[in-house]
C-alpha positions as CSV (number, residue, x, y, z in Angstrom):
1,M,66.4,145.5,105.9
2,T,67.5,141.9,105.7
3,E,67.2,139.4,108.6
4,M,70.9,139.6,109.4
5,E,70.8,143.4,109.4
6,K,68.2,143.2,112.2
7,S,70.6,141.3,114.5
8,S,72.1,143.1,117.5
9,Y,73.7,142.5,120.9
10,R,73.5,144.1,124.3
11,P,74.9,143.3,127.8
12,L,73.2,140.2,129.2
13,S,71.4,140.5,132.5
14,L,69.7,138.2,135.0
15,D,66.4,139.2,133.5
16,D,67.4,137.3,130.3
17,V,68.2,134.0,132.2
18,P,64.6,132.5,132.1
19,A,64.7,132.7,128.3
20,L,67.9,130.7,128.3
21,L,66.5,127.8,130.3
22,D,65.1,125.8,127.4
23,W,68.4,126.0,125.5
24,Y,70.4,124.8,128.6
25,N,68.0,121.8,128.9
26,D,68.1,120.9,125.3
27,R,70.4,117.8,125.2
28,D,70.9,117.9,121.4
29,L,71.8,121.6,121.5
30,H,74.2,121.0,124.4
31,E,75.9,118.0,122.8
32,T,76.4,120.0,119.6
33,A,78.1,122.9,121.3
34,N,79.6,121.6,124.5
35,T,82.2,119.1,125.7
36,R,80.9,119.1,129.2
37,L,78.5,116.4,130.4
38,F,74.8,117.2,130.0
39,E,73.1,118.2,133.2
40,P,69.6,119.8,133.1
41,Y,69.0,122.9,135.2
42,T,66.1,124.2,137.2
43,L,65.4,127.9,136.8
44,D,66.8,128.6,140.3
45,E,69.9,126.7,139.5
46,L,70.5,128.6,136.3
47,L,69.9,131.9,138.0
48,I,72.5,131.0,140.7
49,Y,74.9,129.9,137.9
50,W,74.5,133.2,135.9
51,R,74.6,135.4,139.0
52,K,78.1,134.1,139.6
53,K,79.1,134.5,135.9
54,L,77.9,138.1,135.7
55,R,80.0,139.0,138.8
56,R,83.3,137.7,137.3
57,E,86.0,140.2,136.7
58,H,87.4,140.5,133.2
59,C,84.4,138.8,131.6
60,A,81.6,140.2,129.4
61,Y,78.4,138.5,128.3
62,Y,76.0,139.6,125.7
63,A,72.4,138.8,124.7
64,L,71.9,138.3,121.0
65,H,68.8,139.7,119.3
66,L,67.1,139.4,116.0
67,G,64.7,142.3,116.1
68,E,63.0,142.1,119.5
69,E,63.6,138.4,119.9
70,L,66.4,136.9,122.1
71,I,68.1,134.3,119.9
72,G,71.4,133.5,121.8
73,R,74.2,134.7,124.0
74,V,77.9,135.4,123.7
75,G,80.8,135.3,126.2
76,L,84.1,137.1,126.1
77,K,86.1,135.7,129.1
78,R,89.6,136.5,130.4
79,K,91.4,134.6,133.1
80,P,94.3,136.2,135.2
81,P,97.2,136.4,134.7
82,F,96.6,136.0,130.9
83,L,94.5,139.1,130.5
84,D,95.8,139.6,126.9
85,V,93.9,136.4,125.8
86,V,90.1,136.4,125.5
87,E,88.1,133.1,125.3
88,F,85.1,133.5,123.0
89,S,81.9,131.4,123.1
90,I,78.6,131.8,121.3
91,L,75.3,130.0,121.4
92,I,72.4,130.6,119.0
93,G,69.4,128.8,120.4
94,K,67.1,129.1,117.4
95,R,67.9,126.2,115.1
96,E,65.8,127.8,112.2
97,L,68.5,130.5,112.0
98,Y,71.4,128.1,111.3
99,G,73.0,128.2,107.9
100,K,72.0,131.8,107.2
101,G,75.3,133.5,107.9
102,L,74.1,135.0,111.2
103,G,76.6,133.2,113.3
104,T,79.5,134.4,111.1
105,K,78.3,138.0,111.2
106,L,77.9,138.0,115.0
107,T,81.3,136.2,115.5
108,K,83.0,138.9,113.4
109,E,81.3,141.6,115.4
110,M,82.5,140.1,118.7
111,L,86.1,140.0,117.4
112,D,85.8,143.8,116.9
113,V,84.4,144.1,120.5
114,A,87.2,142.1,121.9
115,F,90.0,143.8,120.0
116,A,88.6,147.3,120.8
117,D,90.6,146.8,124.1
118,P,94.2,147.4,123.0
119,S,95.5,145.1,125.7
120,V,93.9,142.1,124.0
121,Q,96.3,140.2,121.7
122,V,94.5,136.9,121.1
123,V,90.9,135.7,120.9
124,R,90.4,132.0,121.0
125,L,87.6,129.4,121.2
126,F,87.1,125.7,121.7
127,V,84.8,123.7,119.4
128,R,83.9,120.1,119.0
129,K,85.7,118.6,116.0
130,D,82.4,117.0,114.8
131,N,80.6,120.4,114.8
132,E,81.5,121.1,111.2
133,R,78.9,123.8,110.7
134,A,80.4,125.8,113.6
135,I,83.9,125.3,112.4
136,R,83.0,126.7,108.9
137,C,81.4,129.7,110.6
138,Y,84.6,130.4,112.7
139,E,86.9,129.9,109.7
140,K,84.8,132.5,107.7
141,A,85.1,134.9,110.6
142,G,88.9,134.5,110.5
143,Y,89.7,131.9,113.1
144,R,92.4,129.3,112.4
145,L,93.1,125.9,114.0
146,V,95.9,126.0,116.5
147,H,95.6,122.7,118.5
148,S,93.5,119.6,118.6
149,F,93.0,117.5,121.8
150,T,90.5,115.3,123.6
151,Q,88.3,116.8,126.4
152,N,86.0,114.5,128.3
153,G,86.5,111.9,125.6
154,I,85.4,114.3,122.9
155,P,87.8,115.4,120.1
156,T,88.1,119.2,120.4
157,D,89.7,122.0,118.3
158,M,91.2,125.1,119.7
159,M,91.0,128.0,117.2
160,Q,92.2,131.6,117.5
161,V,92.7,135.0,115.8
162,D,95.6,137.2,116.9
163,R,95.5,141.0,116.7
164,R,97.7,141.2,113.6
165,E,95.5,138.9,111.7
166,W,92.4,140.7,112.7
167,A,93.9,144.1,111.9
168,E,95.0,142.9,108.4
169,R,91.5,141.7,107.6
170,K,90.0,145.0,108.8
171,G,92.4,146.9,106.6
172,L,94.1,148.2,109.7
173,G,97.3,146.3,109.5
174,M,100.5,147.5,107.9
175,N,103.8,145.7,107.6
176,M,107.4,146.6,106.7
177,R,110.4,144.3,106.2
178,I,113.7,146.1,107.0
179,Q,116.9,144.4,105.6
180,W,120.4,145.4,106.7
181,Q,122.7,146.3,103.8
182,G,125.9,146.6,105.7
183,K,127.4,149.3,108.0
184,R,124.4,151.6,109.0
185,K,122.4,151.1,105.8
186,F,118.9,149.5,105.7
187,E,116.4,148.9,103.0
188,G,112.8,148.6,103.7
189,V,109.9,147.2,101.6
190,G,106.3,147.5,102.7
191,G,103.0,145.9,101.7
192,S,102.8,148.3,98.7
193,G,106.1,146.8,97.3
194,H,108.0,150.1,97.1
195,P,111.5,150.1,98.5
196,L,113.1,152.8,100.5
197,V,116.6,153.3,101.8
198,M,117.8,154.5,105.2
199,D,121.3,155.4,106.2
200,A,123.2,157.3,108.9
201,K,125.7,160.2,108.8
202,A,129.4,159.3,108.3
203,D,130.3,160.4,111.9
204,I,128.4,157.5,113.3
205,G,129.6,155.0,110.7
206,G,127.1,155.6,107.9
207,E,127.7,156.4,104.3
208,D,124.9,159.0,103.9
209,S,123.3,156.9,101.1
210,G,119.7,157.2,102.2
211,A,117.3,159.2,104.3
212,R,117.5,159.3,108.0
213,P,114.7,157.3,109.8
214,M,113.5,160.4,111.6
215,E,113.3,162.2,108.2
216,L,111.0,159.5,107.0
217,L,108.7,160.1,110.0
218,L,108.3,163.7,108.9
219,A,107.9,162.5,105.3
220,G,105.2,160.1,106.3
221,L,103.4,162.8,108.2
222,G,103.6,165.2,105.3
223,G,102.5,162.7,102.7
224,C,99.6,161.4,104.9
225,S,98.3,164.9,105.5
226,G,98.9,166.1,101.9
227,I,96.8,163.2,100.6
228,D,94.0,164.2,103.0
229,V,94.1,167.8,102.0
230,V,94.0,167.1,98.2
231,M,91.1,164.6,98.6
232,I,89.1,167.1,100.7
233,L,89.6,169.9,98.3
234,E,88.8,167.7,95.3
235,K,85.7,166.5,97.0
236,G,84.7,170.2,97.2
237,R,85.2,170.5,93.5
238,L,88.1,172.8,94.0
239,T,91.2,173.0,91.7
240,V,94.7,172.5,93.1
241,E,97.4,173.7,90.7
242,E,100.5,173.5,92.9
243,F,100.9,172.1,96.4
244,S,103.9,171.5,98.6
245,I,104.5,171.1,102.4
246,E,107.5,172.3,104.3
247,I,108.0,170.5,107.5
248,N,110.3,171.4,110.4
249,G,110.6,169.1,113.4
250,T,112.1,170.1,116.8
251,R,113.7,167.3,118.8
252,A,114.4,167.1,122.5
253,D,118.0,167.4,123.7
254,E,117.8,164.3,125.9
255,M,117.7,160.7,124.5
256,P,115.7,159.4,122.8
257,Q,115.4,162.8,121.2
258,R,111.8,162.5,120.2
259,F,110.1,165.2,118.2
260,T,108.6,167.7,120.6
261,E,107.0,170.0,118.0
262,V,106.4,169.8,114.3
263,H,105.6,172.8,112.1
264,L,103.8,172.0,108.9
265,H,103.6,174.8,106.4
266,Y,101.3,174.1,103.4
267,V,101.9,176.0,100.2
268,L,99.1,175.9,97.7
269,K,97.9,177.6,94.5
270,G,94.6,177.3,92.8
271,P,92.1,179.7,91.1
272,D,89.1,178.9,93.3
273,L,90.9,178.2,96.6
274,T,90.0,180.4,99.5
275,P,91.7,180.7,102.9
276,E,88.6,179.3,104.6
277,K,88.3,176.3,102.4
278,V,92.0,175.5,102.7
279,E,92.1,175.9,106.4
280,R,89.1,173.6,106.8
281,A,90.9,170.9,104.8
282,I,94.0,171.2,106.9
283,V,92.1,171.1,110.2
284,L,90.1,168.1,109.1
285,S,93.3,166.3,108.2
286,R,95.1,167.3,111.4
287,D,92.2,166.6,113.8
288,K,90.3,163.8,112.1
289,Y,91.9,161.9,109.2
290,C,95.7,161.9,109.4
291,S,96.8,158.6,111.0
292,A,100.5,159.7,111.1
293,S,99.6,162.9,112.9
294,A,97.6,161.0,115.5
295,S,100.4,158.5,115.9
296,L,103.2,161.0,116.8
297,N,103.3,162.1,120.4
298,C,104.2,165.8,119.8
299,G,102.8,169.2,119.5
300,Y,101.8,170.7,116.1
301,R,101.8,174.1,114.6
302,T,100.2,174.5,111.2
303,T,100.3,177.4,108.8
304,F,99.6,177.7,105.1
305,E,100.4,180.0,102.2
306,L,97.7,180.4,99.5
307,N,98.5,182.2,96.3
308,G,101.4,184.1,98.1
309,M,99.5,185.0,101.3
310,T,100.5,183.3,104.6
311,H,97.8,182.3,107.1
312,E,98.0,180.7,110.6
313,V,95.7,177.7,111.2
314,Q,93.8,178.0,114.5
315,S,94.5,175.2,117.0
């Protein structure tokens, strides 16, 4: 296990404060990381300071460890009424660990912690402009410069990451551009570069030249689940010769007429497929892997036909 792999974090407590005292009273460390005036602390003063911090609402503080050794601390702070913005701060008190990528690793992990709360849209930080090592670390973690200003006479940068940027770097982001083509027709192109066309029925002004948007929801659900099922069966060294999915969606009478139930009927043929193995693949897709299924707020019924025999999938 490498040194970086031994790093971890946990909630910070008052019991950790005595170990922080030397870092707070290190003028060089303070003036590298801080724009506030340097003021040394006694242990009692630092305990009072941290007792107040740990009682704050909407704030979380973590102790950073390398193995069993406490090496730093992290703060994730929110201030009402802007609870969708988190202010990040990090201090690694062990200078011998600088330049080894540890700060970048922990900074990335803290972004994941912050954005695990779906209400958080932006994570930002403030860094001295002359702290080039820290700025490189933050840039590697995904932060970008937003604003430069002077605080207490010290040039300071504000850097941030928004949820979309974080999601894209994590492989969780997805984008579509939809362009109006006249009347009710739209063409969309996603990150994969493949176009699709949507249109409406003639009785509401369309020309019926493309799929309905709600049909594409069902198509996306079927394609997502179908890919899962094929991959699971192939991983089990099973042969799929034919495969189709028939999807029927039931919509509510009242606007916005969302899908209330979707029935997916999988039709497969293969020489070594068994009902048990096919059902397992469908259930894994439905309950664990299919992003489209998890995103639609409706009930599901799943059945499958294997080599001409129909089976009901247990809920």
